[in-house]
C-alpha positions as CSV (number, residue, x, y, z in Angstrom):
1,M,-11.9,-3.7,-29.8
2,F,-8.5,-3.2,-27.6
3,Y,-7.8,-5.3,-24.2
4,W,-5.1,-4.5,-21.8
5,V,-3.5,-7.5,-20.6
6,M,-1.8,-6.8,-17.3
7,S,1.7,-9.1,-17.0
8,T,1.3,-11.3,-13.9
9,I,4.0,-13.1,-11.6
10,K,3.4,-16.3,-9.3
11,I,4.1,-15.7,-5.8
12,S,4.4,-18.0,-2.8
13,S,4.0,-17.3,0.8
14,K,3.0,-17.9,4.5
15,V,-0.1,-16.3,6.3
16,E,-2.1,-17.5,9.2
17,E,-4.7,-19.8,8.8
18,S,-7.4,-17.6,10.1
19,S,-6.4,-14.9,7.5
20,W,-6.2,-17.0,4.7
21,N,-9.7,-18.6,5.5
22,N,-11.4,-14.8,5.9
23,L,-9.7,-14.2,2.4
24,R,-11.1,-17.0,0.9
25,E,-14.4,-16.2,2.4
26,L,-14.0,-12.2,1.3
27,A,-13.2,-13.8,-2.3
28,K,-16.2,-16.0,-2.4
29,E,-19.0,-13.1,-1.4
30,S,-17.6,-10.3,-3.5
31,K,-17.2,-13.0,-6.6
32,Q,-13.7,-12.3,-7.1
33,S,-10.8,-15.0,-7.3
34,I,-8.1,-14.8,-4.4
35,S,-5.9,-13.3,-6.7
36,G,-7.9,-10.4,-7.6
37,V,-8.3,-10.1,-3.9
38,L,-4.8,-10.3,-2.9
39,T,-3.9,-7.7,-5.9
40,E,-6.3,-5.3,-4.7
41,A,-5.0,-5.6,-1.2
42,I,-1.7,-5.0,-2.1
43,E,-2.3,-1.9,-4.1
44,D,-4.5,-0.5,-1.3
45,Y,-1.5,-1.2,1.1
46,L,1.0,0.4,-1.3
47,R,-1.1,3.2,-1.3
48,R,-1.7,3.9,2.0
49,H,2.3,3.5,2.9
50,R,4.1,4.9,0.2
51,V,5.0,8.6,0.7
52,R,5.0,10.5,-2.6
53,P,8.3,12.3,-3.3
54,E,6.6,15.6,-3.8
55,V,5.3,15.1,-0.2
56,L,8.8,14.3,1.3
57,S,10.0,17.5,-0.9
58,H,7.6,20.0,1.0
59,L,8.7,18.3,4.3
60,E,12.1,18.8,3.8
61,D,11.7,22.5,2.6
62,S,9.3,22.7,5.9
63,M,11.7,21.6,8.4
64,K,14.8,23.9,6.4
65,A,12.3,27.0,6.9
66,H,11.5,26.4,10.8
67,Q,15.0,25.0,11.8
68,S,15.4,27.1,14.8
69,L,12.0,26.4,15.8
70,G,12.6,22.9,15.7
71,H,15.7,23.5,17.9
72,K,13.8,25.2,20.2
73,L,11.2,22.6,20.6
74,A,13.7,20.0,21.2
75,Q,15.1,21.9,24.0
């Protein structure tokens, strides 16, 4: 049987005490480690905030195609 092992790093940061307590409660309720909850939260944050290159490319193409409209709207 093959198991995939992901490498990990140790981090240190400061958070508000109430946020930390809420995180600990969530980990306990969901039967996960704090590390697991943090990893999931970081992955979710990155997924929601990172713009994929193909989206930026389509945006740039659209802006070029409608440049005159952009100028009119700016006036």
